[in-house]
C-alpha positions in Angstrom: 0.0 0.0 0.0 1.3 3.5 -0.9 0.9 5.2 2.5 2.3 8.5 1.2 -0.4 8.7 -1.5 -3.1 7.6 1.0 -2.0 10.3 3.4 -2.1 13.0 0.7 -5.6 11.9 -0.5 -6.9 11.8 3.1 -5.6 15.4 3.9 -7.2 16.7 0.7 -10.5 15.1 1.6 -10.4 16.6 5.2 -9.6 20.0 3.8 -12.5 19.6 1.3 -14.9 19.0 4.3 -13.5 21.5 6.7 -12.5 24.5 4.6 -16.1 25.8 4.0 -16.8 25.6 7.7 -13.6 27.4 8.5 -14.3 30.1 6.0 -17.8 30.5 7.4 -16.5 31.0 10.9 -13.6 33.3 10.2 -14.4 35.2 7.0 -17.2 37.7 7.4 -18.0 38.1 3.7 -18.4 34.3 3.3 -20.4 34.1 6.5 -22.9 36.7 5.1 -23.1 35.1 1.7 -23.7 31.6 3.2 -26.5 32.9 5.5 -28.2 34.9 2.8 -28.2 31.8 0.5 -29.9 29.8 3.2 -32.4 32.6 3.9 -33.2 32.9 0.2 -33.7 29.2 -0.3 -35.6 28.4 2.9 -37.6 31.4 4.0 -40.9 32.4 2.5 -41.9 36.0 1.7 -44.0 37.9 4.3 -46.7 39.6 2.3 -47.3 42.5 4.7 -43.6 43.5 5.3 -42.1 46.5 3.6 -38.3 47.2 3.8 -37.1 50.8 3.2 -33.6 52.1 2.5 -32.2 55.5 1.6 -28.7 56.1 0.4 -27.1 52.9 1.8 -29.0 53.3 5.1 -27.7 56.7 5.9 -31.1 58.3 6.7 -34.9 58.2 6.7 -35.5 60.7 4.0 -36.3 61.1 0.3 -38.9 59.1 -1.7 -38.9 56.1 0.6 -39.6 58.3 3.6 -42.5 60.0 1.8 -44.1 56.6 0.9 -43.5 55.4 4.5 -45.2 58.5 6.0 -48.2 58.1 3.7 -48.6 54.3 4.5 -48.0 54.7 8.2 -50.7 57.4 8.5 -53.3 55.7 6.3 -55.7 53.3 8.0 -56.1 51.3 4.8 -52.6 50.0 5.2 -52.5 49.5 9.0 -51.7 45.8 8.4 -48.3 46.6 7.0 -45.1 46.1 9.0 -42.5 48.7 8.1 -38.8 47.9 8.4 -36.1 50.7 8.0 -32.5 49.7 7.2 -30.1 52.1 8.9 -26.3 51.9 8.8 -25.4 53.9 12.0 -26.1 52.3 15.3 -26.6 55.5 17.2 -29.0 56.9 14.6 -30.9 53.6 14.7 -31.4 53.9 18.5 -32.5 57.5 18.1 -35.1 56.4 15.5 -36.3 53.5 17.6 -37.1 56.0 20.4 -38.8 58.4 18.0 -41.1 55.7 16.7 -41.5 53.6 19.8 -45.2 54.2 20.0 -45.6 52.5 16.6 -45.7 48.7 17.0 -45.6 48.1 13.2 -42.3 50.1 12.7 -39.1 48.2 13.1 -35.4 49.0 12.5 -32.5 46.8 11.4 -28.8 47.5 11.2 -27.7 47.4 7.5 -25.5 44.4 6.6 -26.4 42.6 9.8 -27.6 39.0 9.6 -31.1 40.2 10.4 -30.9 42.7 7.5 -30.2 39.9 5.0 -33.1 37.9 6.5 -35.4 40.9 5.9 -34.1 41.3 2.3 -35.0 37.6 1.7 -38.4 37.8 3.3 -40.0 41.2 2.9 -42.4 41.2 -0.1 -41.9 45.0 -0.7 -38.5 46.6 -1.0 -38.3 50.4 -1.4 -34.9 52.0 -2.1 -33.9 55.4 -3.5 -30.4 54.1 -4.6 -29.1 50.6 -4.5 -29.1 47.5 -2.4 -25.7 45.8 -1.9 -24.4 43.6 -4.7 -25.3 40.4 -2.9 -29.0 41.2 -3.0 -31.0 38.9 -5.4 -34.7 39.6 -6.2 -37.1 36.7 -5.5 -39.9 35.8 -8.0 -42.8 37.3 -6.0 -40.8 40.2 -4.5 -41.9 43.7 -5.4 -38.8 45.9 -5.6 -39.5 49.7 -6.1 -36.5 51.8 -7.0 -37.6 55.4 -6.4 -34.2 56.9 -7.5 -33.3 60.3 -6.1 -33.6 63.1 -8.6 -34.1 64.5 -12.1 -30.7 64.2 -13.9 -28.8 67.3 -14.8 -25.3 65.8 -14.8 -24.5 62.7 -16.9 -25.4 59.4 -15.5 -24.7 55.7 -16.2 -22.9 54.9 -19.4 -23.0 58.5 -20.4 -20.2 59.3 -17.9 -17.1 59.4 -20.1 -14.4 56.8 -19.6 -16.1 55.0 -16.7 -17.9 51.9 -18.0 -18.0 50.2 -14.5 -19.2 53.2 -12.5 -22.9 52.4 -12.6 -22.7 48.6 -12.6 -24.6 48.1 -9.4 -27.1 50.7 -10.3 -28.0 48.9 -13.5 -28.1 45.6 -11.6 -30.6 47.1 -9.2 -32.7 48.6 -12.0 -32.9 45.3 -13.7 -34.1 43.7 -10.5 -36.9 46.3 -9.8 -40.5 45.7 -10.6 -41.0 49.5 -10.6 -38.7 52.5 -11.2 -40.2 55.9 -10.3 -39.7 58.8 -12.7 -40.8 62.4 -12.0 -40.9 63.4 -15.7 -40.3 62.4 -19.3 -36.8 63.7 -19.3 -35.8 61.4 -16.5 -37.6 58.4 -18.1 -35.6 59.1 -21.3 -32.3 59.3 -19.3 -33.0 56.0 -17.5 -33.7 54.3 -20.9 -30.7 55.8 -22.7 -27.9 56.3 -20.0 -28.5 52.9 -18.4 -29.6 51.3 -21.7 -32.8 49.9 -20.1 -34.7 49.9 -23.4 -35.6 46.4 -24.6 -34.0 44.6 -21.6 -35.9 46.1 -18.6 -38.9 43.8 -17.8 -40.4 46.0 -15.1 -42.3 49.3 -15.4 -41.1 52.9 -15.3 -43.8 54.8 -13.4 -43.7 58.3 -14.7 -46.0 59.8 -12.1 -43.9 62.4 -10.3 -41.9 62.0 -7.0 -43.5 61.2 -3.7 -40.8 63.3 -2.0 -42.1 66.5 -3.7 -45.4 66.0 -1.9 -43.4 66.7 1.3 -42.4 70.1 -0.1 -45.9 71.0 -1.2 -47.7 69.7 1.9 -45.1 70.6 4.6 -46.0 72.3 7.8 -43.4 75.1 7.7 -43.7 75.9 11.3 -43.0 72.3 12.2 -40.0 72.1 9.8 -38.5 75.2 11.5 -39.1 73.7 15.0 -37.3 70.5 13.9 -34.3 72.5 12.7 -34.2 74.4 16.0 -34.2 71.1 17.9 -31.1 70.1 15.9 -29.2 73.3 16.8 -30.0 75.3 13.7 -31.8 78.6 14.5 -33.4 79.9 11.3 -34.8 83.0 13.0 -37.1 85.4 11.2 -34.9 86.3 8.2 -35.3 84.8 4.7 -33.4 81.6 4.2 -30.7 80.9 1.6 -30.0 77.3 1.1 -26.6 76.5 -0.5 -26.7 72.9 -1.8 -23.6 71.9 -3.9 -23.4 68.4 -5.2 -20.4 66.0 -4.8 -17.5 66.2 -7.2 -14.9 63.6 -8.2 -14.6 60.6 -10.5 -15.6 57.9 -8.0 -18.4 57.6 -5.4 -16.0 56.0 -3.1 -13.6 59.0 -3.1 -15.6 62.3 -3.6 -13.6 65.5 -3.9 -13.3 67.4 -0.6 -14.5 70.9 -1.3 -15.2 71.8 2.3 -12.8 74.7 2.5 -14.2 76.2 -0.7 -17.7 75.9 0.6 -16.8 77.6 3.9 -15.0 80.4 2.2 -18.0 81.1 0.0 -20.5 81.0 2.8 -18.5 83.5 4.8 -18.6 85.9 1.9 -22.3 85.5 1.4 -23.0 86.1 5.1 -20.7 89.2 5.1 -22.6 90.6 2.1 -26.2 89.5 2.7 -26.3 88.4 6.4 -28.7 91.2 7.3 -31.4 89.9 5.0 -30.7 86.2 4.9 -29.9 83.2 7.2 -27.5 81.0 5.2 -27.9 77.2 5.5 -25.7 74.5 3.9 -26.8 71.1 2.6 -23.9 69.1 1.4 -24.1 65.9 -0.6 -24.3 62.7 1.6 -20.9 61.6 0.2 -19.3 64.8 1.8 -21.4 65.1 5.0 -19.1 63.1 7.3 -16.2 65.4 6.5 -18.2 68.6 6.7 -19.8 67.8 10.1 -16.4 67.7 11.8 -15.6 71.2 10.8 -16.6 73.7 13.6 -17.1 76.5 11.1 -20.3 74.7 9.9 -21.8 74.8 13.3 -25.4 76.1 13.3 -25.5 76.1 9.4 -25.0 72.5 8.3 -28.2 70.7 7.7 -28.0 67.1 9.2 -27.8 64.4 6.6 -30.8 62.8 8.3 -33.0 65.8 7.8 -35.4 65.5 4.8 -34.3 67.8 2.0 -37.8 68.3 0.6 -39.2 69.4 3.9 -36.3 71.8 4.1 -37.1 73.2 0.6 -40.6 74.2 1.9 -39.0 77.0 4.0 -36.2 78.0 1.6 -36.6 81.4 0.0 -33.5 81.3 -2.3 -31.7 78.2 -3.5 -28.1 78.3 -4.6 -26.7 75.1 -6.2 -24.4 73.9 -8.9 -25.1 70.6 -10.7 -27.4 69.1 -8.1 -30.8 67.8 -9.1 -32.2 69.6 -6.0 -33.2 72.6 -8.1 -35.7 70.5 -10.1 -37.6 69.7 -6.8 -37.4 73.3 -5.8 -39.1 74.5 -9.0 -42.5 73.6 -7.5 -42.1 76.4 -4.9 -41.9 79.1 -7.6 -39.0 80.8 -5.7 -35.7 81.9 -7.3 -32.7 79.7 -8.1 -29.1 80.7 -8.6 -26.4 78.5 -10.1 -22.9 78.8 -8.8 -20.5 76.7 -11.0 -17.0 77.9 -10.1 -15.5 74.7 -11.6 -17.8 74.5 -14.7 -15.2 73.9 -17.4 -13.6 71.1 -15.4 -17.0 69.5 -14.6 -18.2 69.8 -18.1 -15.2 68.0 -19.5 -15.0 65.2 -16.8 -18.7 64.6 -16.1 -20.9 66.5 -18.6 -24.5 67.8 -18.4 -27.7 67.0 -20.2 -29.0 70.6 -20.2 -27.0 73.6 -21.6 -26.4 76.1 -18.8 -27.9 78.8 -21.1 -31.2 77.1 -20.7 -31.3 76.9 -16.9 -34.0 78.7 -14.9 -31.6 81.1 -13.3 -28.2 82.8 -13.9 -24.9 80.9 -13.7 -22.0 82.4 -11.8 -18.5 81.1 -12.1 -17.0 83.4 -9.4 -18.2 84.5 -6.0 -18.4 88.2 -6.8 -20.9 87.6 -9.6 -22.9 85.3 -7.3 -23.1 88.0 -4.6 -24.3 90.5 -7.2 -27.0 88.1 -8.3 -28.2 87.7 -4.6 -28.4 91.4 -4.1 -30.5 91.8 -7.3 -32.5 88.7 -7.0 -35.9 90.3 -7.5 -34.9 91.8 -10.9 -33.1 88.6 -11.9 -36.2 86.4 -11.0 -38.4 88.6 -13.2 -35.8 88.3 -16.1 -36.0 84.5 -15.8 -39.7 84.2 -15.5 -40.4 82.6 -18.9 -37.5 80.0 -18.6 -38.5 79.2 -15.0 -42.1 78.6 -16.0 -41.1 76.4 -18.9 -39.0 74.3 -16.5 -41.9 73.9 -14.1 -44.1 72.8 -17.0 -41.6 70.3 -18.3 -40.2 68.9 -15.1 -43.0 69.3 -12.5 -46.0 68.4 -14.7 -47.0 65.6 -12.4 -46.4 67.3 -9.1 -49.8 68.1 -7.5 -49.2 67.0 -3.9 -50.9 63.6 -4.4 -48.2 61.7 -6.2 -47.5 59.4 -3.3 -51.2 58.3 -3.2 -51.1 57.5 -6.9 -47.9 55.5 -6.6 -49.1 53.6 -3.5 -52.4 52.7 -5.3 -50.5 51.2 -8.1 -48.0 49.2 -6.0 -50.1 48.1 -3.1 -53.6 48.1 -4.6 -52.5 47.0 -8.1 -54.6 49.7 -9.8 -54.6 49.6 -13.5 -51.8 51.4 -15.4 -53.5 53.6 -17.9 -50.7 55.9 -18.9 -49.0 55.0 -22.2 -45.6 56.2 -20.9 -45.6 53.6 -18.2 -45.5 50.5 -20.4 -43.9 51.8 -23.5 -40.7 49.8 -23.2 -39.8 48.6 -26.7 -39.3 44.9 -26.8 -39.4 44.3 -30.5 -35.8 43.4 -30.8 -34.5 39.9 -30.1 -32.2 40.0 -27.1 -28.8 38.4 -27.0 -26.7 37.9 -23.9 -23.0 37.2 -24.5 -20.2 36.2 -22.1 -17.2 37.6 -23.9 -14.3 36.2 -21.9 -12.0 38.2 -19.7 -11.6 41.0 -22.4 -7.8 40.6 -22.3 -5.7 41.5 -25.4 -6.1 38.3 -27.4 -7.8 36.9 -30.5 -11.1 36.1 -28.8 -11.5 39.7 -27.6 -10.5 41.0 -31.1 -13.0 38.7 -32.8 -15.7 39.8 -30.3 -15.1 43.5 -30.9 -15.3 43.0 -34.6 -18.6 41.0 -34.3 -20.1 43.8 -32.2 -19.1 46.3 -34.8 -21.1 44.4 -37.4 -24.3 43.4 -35.7 -27.5 45.1 -36.9 -28.8 46.9 -33.8 -32.1 47.7 -35.4 -32.8 43.9 -35.3 -30.9 42.8 -32.1 -30.4 44.0 -28.6 -27.1 42.9 -27.2 -25.8 42.6 -23.6 -22.4 41.6 -22.6 -22.1 39.8 -19.3 -18.8 41.1 -17.9 -16.8 40.4 -14.8 -16.4 43.5 -12.7 -12.6 44.2 -12.7 -9.9 46.8 -12.0 -7.7 45.3 -14.7 -6.8 48.2 -17.0 -6.3 45.9 -20.0 -9.9 44.7 -19.7 -11.3 48.2 -19.0 -9.4 49.5 -22.1 -11.2 46.9 -24.2 -14.6 47.7 -22.6 -14.1 51.3 -23.9 -13.7 49.9 -27.4 -17.0 48.1 -27.4 -19.7 49.4 -29.8 -21.8 51.9 -27.8 -25.0 50.1 -28.8 -24.0 47.2 -26.6 -25.1 47.1 -22.9 -22.6 46.0 -20.3 -24.1 44.0 -17.4 -21.5 43.5 -14.7 -21.0 40.5 -12.4 -20.3 42.6 -9.3 -19.5 40.7 -6.1 -19.4 37.0 -5.5 -21.9 34.1 -5.7 -23.9 33.1 -2.6 -24.2 29.4 -1.7 -25.2 27.2 1.2 -22.8 24.6 2.6 -24.4 21.9 0.6 -24.2 23.9 -2.6 -20.5 24.6 -2.0 -19.7 20.9 -1.6 -21.7 20.0 -4.7 -20.2 22.8 -6.8 -16.7 21.9 -5.7 -17.1 18.3 -7.1 -18.8 19.5 -10.3 -16.2 22.2 -11.0 -13.2 19.9 -10.4 -14.6 16.9 -12.2 -17.1 18.2 -14.7 -20.5 16.6 -15.1 -18.8 13.3 -16.1 -21.2 10.9 -14.4 -24.9 10.4 -13.5 -24.0 11.0 -9.9 -22.4 14.4 -10.6 -25.3 15.3 -12.9 -27.7 14.5 -10.0 -25.9 16.7 -7.5 -25.5 19.6 -9.9 -26.3 22.9 -8.0 -28.8 24.3 -10.5 -30.6 26.5 -8.0 -27.3 28.2 -7.1 -26.5 29.1 -10.7 -30.1 30.2 -11.4 -29.9 32.5 -8.3 -26.6 33.9 -9.4 -27.9 34.7 -12.9 -30.9 36.5 -11.3 -28.6 38.4 -9.0 -26.7 39.7 -12.0 -29.5 40.2 -14.5 -32.5 40.7 -12.3 -35.9 40.0 -13.9 -34.5 40.4 -17.4 -34.9 37.6 -20.0 -33.0 36.9 -23.2 -33.8 35.1 -26.4 -30.2 33.8 -27.0 -27.3 33.3 -24.7 -23.8 32.8 -25.9 -20.6 31.8 -24.1 -18.3 33.4 -26.6 -15.2 32.5 -24.7 -15.7 28.8 -24.1 -12.7 28.4 -21.7 -14.1 29.0 -18.2 -16.3 26.5 -16.3 -18.2 29.1 -14.3 -19.8 31.1 -17.1 -21.4 28.2 -19.2 -22.8 26.9 -15.9 -24.4 30.3 -15.4 -25.7 30.7 -18.9 -27.2 27.3 -19.1 -29.7 28.3 -16.4 -31.1 31.1 -18.6 -34.6 30.7 -20.0 -33.6 31.3 -23.6 -34.7 30.0 -27.0 -31.2 28.9 -27.8 -27.9 28.4 -25.9 -24.6 28.4 -27.7 -20.9 28.1 -26.9 -18.1 29.1 -29.2 -15.0 27.0 -29.9 -12.1 29.3 -31.0 -9.3 26.9 -31.5 -8.2 23.2 -31.3 -9.6 23.0 -27.8 -8.2 19.5 -27.1 -4.7 20.9 -27.9 -5.4 23.9 -25.7 -6.5 21.7 -22.8 -3.1 19.8 -22.9 -1.0 22.9 -23.7 1.8 23.3 -21.2 3.3 26.6 -20.1 6.3 26.4 -17.8 5.4 22.8 -17.2 1.8 23.5 -16.2 -1.4 22.9 -18.1 -3.3 26.1 -17.2 -6.5 25.3 -19.0 -6.8 21.6 -18.2 -9.3 21.5 -15.3 -11.5 24.3 -16.8 -11.7 22.9 -20.3 -12.2 19.3 -19.1 -15.2 20.6 -17.2 -16.5 22.7 -20.0 -16.4 19.7 -22.4 -18.8 17.9 -20.1 -21.3 20.8 -20.5 -21.4 20.6 -24.3 -24.3 18.1 -24.3 -26.5 20.7 -22.5 -26.1 23.4 -25.2 -28.2 23.7 -28.3 -25.3 24.3 -30.6 -21.5 24.3 -30.5 -20.1 27.0 -32.8 -16.5 26.8 -34.1 -15.0 29.9 -35.7 -14.1 28.2 -39.0 -15.1 25.0 -40.9 -11.6 23.6 -40.4 -11.7 24.2 -36.6 -15.1 22.6 -36.5 -13.8 19.5 -38.1 -10.8 19.3 -35.7 -13.0 19.7 -32.6 -15.7 17.4 -34.0 -13.1 14.6 -34.2 -11.1 15.2 -31.1 -14.1 16.0 -28.8 -16.6 13.5 -30.2 -16.9 11.7 -26.8 -18.2 15.0 -25.3 -20.2 16.4 -28.1 -22.6 13.5 -28.5 -25.8 14.5 -30.3 -25.3 18.3 -29.8 -25.3 20.2 -33.1 -21.9 21.5 -34.1 -21.4 24.1 -36.7 -19.2 27.0 -37.6 -19.3 30.8 -38.3 -16.4 32.8 -39.7 -15.1 35.6 -37.6 -16.1 39.1 -38.6 -13.6 41.9 -39.3 -14.0 45.6 -39.5 -12.5 46.6 -42.8 -13.4 50.3 -42.6 -12.0 50.6 -39.0 -8.8 48.7 -39.9 -8.1 51.0 -42.8 -8.8 54.1 -40.8 -6.4 53.0 -38.0 -3.8 52.0 -40.6 -3.6 55.6 -41.7 -3.5 57.1 -38.1 0.0 58.5 -37.6 -0.3 59.3 -33.9 2.2 56.6 -32.9 4.9 58.0 -35.2 7.7 60.1 -33.8 10.9 61.5 -35.2 14.5 61.4 -33.9 17.1 63.2 -35.9 14.6 63.6 -38.7 14.1 59.8 -38.9 10.7 58.2 -38.2 10.7 56.0 -35.1 8.3 54.1 -32.9 8.4 54.5 -29.1 8.5 51.4 -27.0 8.4 51.5 -23.2 10.2 48.5 -21.7 9.7 47.6 -18.0 12.9 45.9 -16.8 12.5 45.0 -13.1 10.5 48.1 -12.4 12.8 50.4 -14.4 11.1 51.9 -17.5 13.4 52.2 -20.5 12.3 54.0 -23.6 13.4 52.4 -26.9 13.4 54.2 -30.2 12.6 51.5 -32.9 13.1 52.3 -36.6 9.8 52.8 -38.3 9.2 50.4 -41.3 8.9 52.9 -44.1 8.0 51.2 -47.4 10.7 51.4 -50.1 13.3 52.4 -47.6 15.6 49.6 -48.8 14.4 47.1 -46.2 12.0 44.2 -46.4 9.9 44.5 -43.3 8.1 41.4 -41.9 5.5 41.6 -39.1 3.8 39.1 -36.8 1.1 39.8 -34.3 -0.3 37.6 -31.5 0.1 36.8 -27.8 3.6 35.6 -26.9 2.5 32.0 -26.2 3.9 28.6 -27.1 1.2 27.8 -29.7 2.0 31.0 -31.7 5.5 29.7 -32.6 7.3 33.0 -32.4 10.4 31.2 -31.2 10.7 29.3 -34.5 9.8 32.5 -36.4 12.8 34.3 -34.8 15.1 31.4 -35.5 13.9 31.4 -39.2 14.4 35.1 -39.4 17.9 34.9 -38.0 18.8 32.5 -40.9 17.2 34.9 -43.4 18.9 38.0 -42.0 22.4 36.4 -42.5 21.6 36.2 -46.2 19.6 39.4 -46.5 20.8 42.0 -44.0 18.3 44.5 -45.3 15.4 42.7 -43.4 13.6 43.5 -40.2 11.0 41.7 -38.1 8.4 43.4 -35.9 6.5 41.2 -33.4 3.4 42.9 -31.9 2.0 41.4 -28.7 2.7 40.4 -25.2 2.6 37.3 -23.1 4.3 34.7 -21.0 7.1 33.9 -23.5 8.4 37.5 -23.7 11.7 36.8 -21.8 12.3 33.6 -23.6 12.0 35.4 -27.0 14.3 38.2 -25.8 16.9 35.6 -25.0 16.6 34.0 -28.5 16.9 37.4 -30.1 20.1 38.1 -28.2 21.6 34.6 -28.7 21.0 34.9 -32.5 22.5 38.4 -32.6 19.5 40.0 -34.2 18.7 42.7 -31.6 19.1 45.4 -34.2 16.6 43.8 -36.6 14.0 41.9 -34.5 11.7 44.1 -32.3 9.3 43.0 -29.7 6.7 45.8 -29.8 4.5 44.7 -26.9 0.8 45.3 -27.1 -0.2 48.3 -29.3 -3.5 50.0 -29.2 -3.1 50.6 -32.9 -1.2 47.7 -34.5 -2.5 48.4 -38.0 -0.4 51.5 -38.5 2.7 49.3 -38.1 1.3 46.4 -40.2 0.3 48.7 -43.0 3.9 49.9 -43.5 5.4 46.4 -43.6 5.8 44.3 -46.6 4.6 40.9 -45.4 2.8 39.3 -42.5 4.2 36.0 -41.1 2.0 33.7 -39.0 4.1 31.0 -37.4 1.4 29.3 -35.3 1.3 25.6 -34.5 -2.5 25.6 -34.4 -5.3 28.3 -34.7 -9.1 28.5 -34.7 -9.6 31.1 -37.3 -6.6 33.5 -37.4 -8.0 37.0 -37.2 -4.6 38.5 -37.9 -4.5 36.9 -41.3 -7.9 38.5 -42.2 -6.6 41.9 -40.9 -3.3 41.5 -42.8 -5.2 40.6 -46.0 -7.5 43.6 -45.5 -4.4 45.8 -45.6 -3.1 44.1 -48.7 0.0 42.5 -47.1 1.7 39.5 -48.5 1.3 36.5 -46.3 3.5 33.7 -45.1 1.7 31.1 -42.9 2.4 27.7 -41.5 0.5 25.0 -43.3 -1.9 24.1 -40.5 -5.6 23.4 -41.1 -7.0 26.8 -40.1 -4.5 28.8 -42.2 -4.9 26.4 -45.2 -8.6 26.9 -45.1 -8.6 30.7 -44.7 -5.9 31.2 -47.4 -7.8 28.8 -49.7 -4.8 26.5 -50.1 -2.4 29.2 -51.0 -4.6 31.5 -53.1 -4.1 34.4 -50.7 -0.7 33.7 -49.3 2.3 31.3 -49.1 1.7 28.1 -47.0 4.9 26.7 -45.6 6.0 23.7 -43.5 5.5 24.3 -39.8 9.2 24.4 -39.0 12.1 26.8 -38.9 13.2 25.8 -42.3 9.7 26.1 -43.8 9.2 29.7 -42.4 12.7 30.7 -43.6 11.9 29.5 -47.1 8.6 31.4 -47.1 10.2 34.7 -46.0 13.0 34.2 -48.5 10.4 33.9 -51.4 9.0 37.2 -50.3 12.5 38.8 -50.4 13.1 37.3 -53.8 9.6 38.4 -55.0 8.7 34.9 -56.1 5.0 35.1 -55.1 2.0 37.3 -55.7 -1.2 36.8 -53.7 -4.7 37.1 -55.1 -6.6 40.2 -54.0 -8.8 39.6 -50.9 -12.3 41.2 -50.9 -12.7 42.1 -47.2 -16.2 43.6 -47.5 -17.6 40.6 -49.3 -16.0 38.2 -46.7 -17.4 40.3 -43.9 -20.9 40.3 -45.3 -21.0 36.5 -45.5 -19.5 36.3 -42.0 -22.2 38.3 -40.3 -24.9 36.6 -42.2 -23.6 33.3 -41.0 -23.8 34.6 -37.4 -27.4 35.6 -37.9 -28.1 32.1 -39.2 -27.0 30.7 -35.8 -29.7 32.8 -34.1 -32.4 30.9 -35.9 -34.1 28.2 -33.8 -34.5 24.9 -35.6 
């Protein structure tokens, strides 16, 4: 008996059994996710429970508060139990005391175990922002997202350069049965900036905002008394409310403008203090910083004080980009806009409304603002027409009874009779695609090209993307066609202990037996898909990557007409590929192969690749349909980029390319000679990740042989990867450092390619080599190894030279280019592309 092996297996099994328990006991995040999964699976909804949350539990204010007040004071809804989620323990105790006479009002600490239990059991959930990323809507749950303002500044995907910024907001919207909108402008912004059109299966209730009822119906004397109780003596003077919004690129790190705000308030008080009491309402993101400053004492409105009730006693509002002014319009009192950082804000965030159209003057310096305050009566008359047009456009639903109407729809299920409420266009067929990790590789390139070619009048496309801080992936997100919606997997999956054990077995072994099929944790993956996509549904789901075990498991739970998985290469070879002695794809691909039988169709990226996979993976494919679709390209974009000279520099009047080399943390700038055509050199180029299957090692060896014969030759290798150091060593060993250049990843490789004479593809295997299609589009001569995919694409040598897959073969191919022994047929990129996208559309047809 092999006791060493037995000991090793025993230890592994003990760890398998004990690790989930250890993680549950000592890792808070896992503890919460495990509990929530258990609550979600085992606890039923309580039909009379309503959970409220405002701004991550920071206060009892805004639209949720307005709805709460109405329900609490209405006898018809006396059966409801109201639960408020609050994040601060002291504030929670204070509210408990304030509402202690109400037996049907409860409070829960946000993110506590009890909070997650309420999230899993309350039938009604009302939030003006977002629930945490772990929250998953249940089938019978009614989630009402009230939001918190009419947008002036850009929101969602309209914020430039920040594709991930609104990921959790979109996730919450897609989970909501109802989204409240105060006006048509806001409805349009929801649909456009968060790309809700076609995919959102709930209802946008364009009825007005409950919170504005609080402004219209407020008891002003009571509001002033409440302020006095909180240390803010408003006195008998008129009230100026200064309410700037938060600034910065991230919610997690708002810009600190406290000193600027204090300085401006002092100047306003010095100039206008005889007439006005000046109060300050900072954005919740800045409040904790501001309240620590003693200079705000007696002026700073507590973050827990309802803004709309405060607006009822405000005589003059000063703001910048905050949506607060839209709510204030209903008072018919003057508004001044103080935008001292307007140019910066416009460039970095952007606005939906031109400042010239605003219902009050804009100041960019404090002296102008002070002048406007002193002449407010005249200015208000001057802006009378603009002001009234804003009231008409943005407050057309505000009659003091909005809350009642909203409540009747949600709780009494009264009929929706306004066309704007259910006009979500759902005519397009909806496609959900997992694109892979969006790293710089062929799969990402093929996907970006596909997305450039889809007809968005016919199809609505969502990409299911992993939330990431990886700059490479973010850079590629920014290249995605703007018609495409990004749905982010934010946070991690929740699972019970039993689901964890089941999933561990399935992931590590695949569904390779009847037993593993019987324990497959279907509910866990269904729950996860619902966590990410909410109540949205899709007609087609596609795992475009085909390499990871998690994502096909997720997509297979979708209720779709057709489920497909793509096969980008010889996957059996990829599974067994070794890098530094390790097979990185082995476990994942072995598992993915066992899922093939559950898909409706397996789609290879070329006929040749399909035939290879069909033969090598026949034991996994079984009766599942297998087909192929050729990768798309973007001929127009390729040619445009090929003529973009932004990467070109000059040194001593000679054109050069700049290459930044990171050597053990030290950045060295290299000037690489630019491959100018007809400069006396024959310039070869290769592009692809620096990986064993790409064969760049034998390409360099072949080029070294060629260079000895023909010194007027150069080789440019574009791409990055694990073999970079190895390839550097080969270049040095073969003494070709002055003629072989590792260019790294380039945002625009086509400019370099377009100025070379020939493209060399040295791969040992490929799916459908995109780089050959791109090189052919640019009219380059081609040398390619005679492997199945290359042979098929080049039509047996019609469009390029096919050579033996060896150093000698590649050397001979390049030599024939130097000696001008071969002329390729002209490649029609547009015709190829037309056929490629049509073949993709064919895959979307259900047999």
